[in-house]
C-alpha positions as CSV (number, residue, x, y, z in Angstrom):
1,M,31.0,0.8,47.6
2,Q,28.6,2.5,45.2
3,Q,28.5,-0.6,43.0
4,K,27.6,-2.8,46.0
5,L,24.7,-0.5,46.8
6,Y,23.5,-0.7,43.1
7,D,23.9,-4.5,43.2
8,L,21.9,-4.8,46.4
9,A,19.2,-2.5,45.0
10,E,18.9,-4.5,41.8
11,K,18.7,-7.8,43.8
12,T,16.1,-6.3,46.1
13,L,14.0,-5.0,43.2
14,K,14.2,-8.2,41.2
15,N,13.2,-10.3,44.3
16,W,10.3,-8.0,44.9
17,L,9.2,-8.2,41.3
18,E,9.4,-12.0,41.3
19,N,6.8,-12.1,44.0
20,N,4.8,-9.0,42.9
21,T,4.8,-9.4,39.1
22,N,2.2,-6.6,38.5
23,D,4.0,-3.9,40.4
24,L,4.6,-1.4,37.7
25,V,6.0,1.2,40.0
26,M,8.8,-1.1,41.1
27,A,9.4,-2.3,37.6
28,I,10.0,1.3,36.5
29,A,12.2,1.7,39.6
30,L,14.3,-1.2,38.3
31,A,14.5,0.5,34.9
32,D,15.6,3.7,36.6
33,L,18.3,1.8,38.4
34,Y,19.6,0.5,35.0
35,I,19.6,4.1,33.7
36,E,21.5,5.3,36.8
37,T,24.1,2.5,36.2
38,E,24.3,3.4,32.5
39,Q,23.1,0.0,31.3
40,V,21.4,1.7,28.4
41,Q,20.9,-1.3,26.2
42,L,19.4,-3.2,29.1
43,V,17.0,-0.3,29.7
44,V,15.9,-0.4,26.1
45,Q,15.2,-4.2,26.3
46,Y,13.5,-3.8,29.7
47,Y,11.1,-1.2,28.4
48,D,10.2,-3.4,25.4
49,K,9.4,-6.1,27.9
50,L,7.4,-3.8,30.1
51,I,5.3,-2.6,27.1
52,A,4.7,-6.2,26.2
53,Q,3.6,-7.0,29.8
54,Y,1.5,-3.8,30.6
55,G,0.5,-2.5,27.2
56,E,1.2,0.8,25.6
57,L,0.9,3.0,28.7
58,P,2.1,6.6,27.9
59,I,4.8,6.5,30.7
60,L,6.3,3.3,29.3
61,L,6.2,4.6,25.7
62,N,7.8,7.9,26.8
63,N,10.5,6.1,28.8
64,A,11.1,3.7,25.9
65,A,11.4,6.6,23.5
66,Q,13.9,8.4,25.8
67,S,16.0,5.2,26.1
68,N,16.1,4.8,22.4
69,V,17.3,8.4,22.0
70,V,20.2,7.6,24.2
71,I,21.3,4.7,21.9
72,N,20.6,7.0,18.9
73,D,17.8,4.9,17.5
74,L,15.8,7.9,16.6
75,V,13.4,6.0,14.4
76,T,12.2,3.7,17.2
77,A,12.3,6.6,19.6
78,K,10.0,8.6,17.4
79,A,7.6,5.7,17.0
80,Y,7.3,5.3,20.7
81,A,7.0,9.1,21.3
82,E,4.3,9.5,18.7
83,K,2.2,6.8,20.4
84,A,2.7,8.5,23.8
85,I,1.9,12.0,22.5
86,S,-1.2,10.7,20.8
87,A,-2.4,9.2,24.1
88,V,-1.5,12.3,26.2
89,P,-1.0,15.2,23.8
90,N,-0.5,18.0,26.4
91,N,1.9,16.2,28.8
92,P,5.1,18.4,29.0
93,A,7.4,15.4,29.6
94,I,6.1,13.6,26.5
95,M,6.2,16.8,24.5
96,D,9.8,17.3,25.7
97,T,10.7,13.8,24.5
98,M,9.2,14.3,21.1
99,A,10.9,17.7,20.8
100,W,14.3,16.2,21.8
101,I,13.9,13.6,19.1
102,Y,13.3,16.4,16.6
103,T,16.4,18.2,17.9
104,K,18.5,15.1,17.6
105,S,17.0,14.6,14.1
106,N,17.9,18.2,13.1
107,K,14.3,19.2,12.8
108,L,15.0,22.2,14.9
109,N,12.0,24.4,14.1
110,K,9.6,21.6,14.8
111,A,11.4,21.0,18.1
112,L,11.4,24.7,18.9
113,A,7.6,25.0,18.5
114,L,7.0,21.9,20.7
115,Y,9.3,23.1,23.4
116,R,7.5,26.5,23.6
117,D,4.2,24.7,23.9
118,A,5.5,22.4,26.6
119,L,7.0,25.4,28.6
120,A,3.6,27.1,28.4
121,I,2.3,24.2,30.4
122,D,5.3,23.7,32.7
123,S,7.3,26.9,32.8
124,E,9.6,25.8,35.6
125,N,10.8,22.5,34.0
126,A,14.6,22.7,34.0
127,E,15.1,19.8,31.6
128,L,12.8,21.4,29.1
129,K,14.7,24.6,29.3
130,Y,18.0,22.8,28.8
131,H,16.7,21.0,25.7
132,L,15.3,24.3,24.4
133,A,18.7,25.9,25.0
134,V,20.4,23.2,23.0
135,T,18.0,23.7,20.1
136,L,18.4,27.5,20.2
137,H,22.2,27.1,20.2
138,E,22.0,24.8,17.2
139,L,19.8,27.5,15.5
140,G,22.6,30.0,16.2
141,R,20.5,31.9,18.7
142,R,23.2,32.2,21.4
143,A,21.6,34.9,23.6
144,E,18.3,33.0,24.0
145,A,20.2,29.7,24.5
146,L,22.2,31.3,27.3
147,Q,19.1,32.6,29.0
148,Y,17.3,29.2,29.1
149,L,20.5,27.4,29.9
150,E,21.2,29.6,32.9
151,Q,17.6,29.2,34.1
152,A,17.9,25.4,33.8
153,I,21.2,25.2,35.7
154,Y,20.4,27.7,38.4
155,S,17.0,26.2,39.1
156,E,18.7,23.7,41.4
157,Q,16.5,21.0,39.8
158,K,18.3,17.7,39.1
159,F,17.7,16.5,35.5
160,A,19.3,14.2,33.0
161,G,21.9,16.2,31.1
162,L,22.7,18.6,33.9
163,S,26.5,18.1,33.5
164,D,26.1,18.5,29.7
165,A,24.1,21.7,30.4
166,K,27.0,23.0,32.5
167,D,29.5,22.1,29.8
168,L,27.4,24.0,27.2
169,L,27.1,27.0,29.4
170,A,30.9,27.1,29.8
171,Q,31.3,26.8,26.0
172,L,28.8,29.6,25.4
173,N,30.5,31.9,27.9
174,K,33.9,31.7,26.2
């Protein structure tokens, strides 16, 4: 049943985009659908296409960076994120993406500083808190990691990695 709904949504979005080729919002919605259906390689290719079509818009660069993190292409992810953060240096979502790349690249202190800056701008962002918790955990700072992890999970915000956050919380509470 769920797959039929995704297929219908994809067909509807593609039909719309065939007739409205410059509708960036719907193009991003299609990319989000690919993310939701875990078609990660397709998402990466699609964002490359969107950047070629619309130019290096910060939202596209950031989303392309995030997609490349998922496939563990941290070099490409960092290149996209650097362009996005240069264009919009104080955007918490973009800062989070760059910091997550640092975390995944084991540049934990660089990540930590960027997460702190991003949280100073958006102190309620659950995904930022989750990513900060992961970084703190990897630095061996369990108590701080637990604090941010609990805040992220109990915020009731939906974010990518929520199930991973719950798994980490269970691990840290053992």
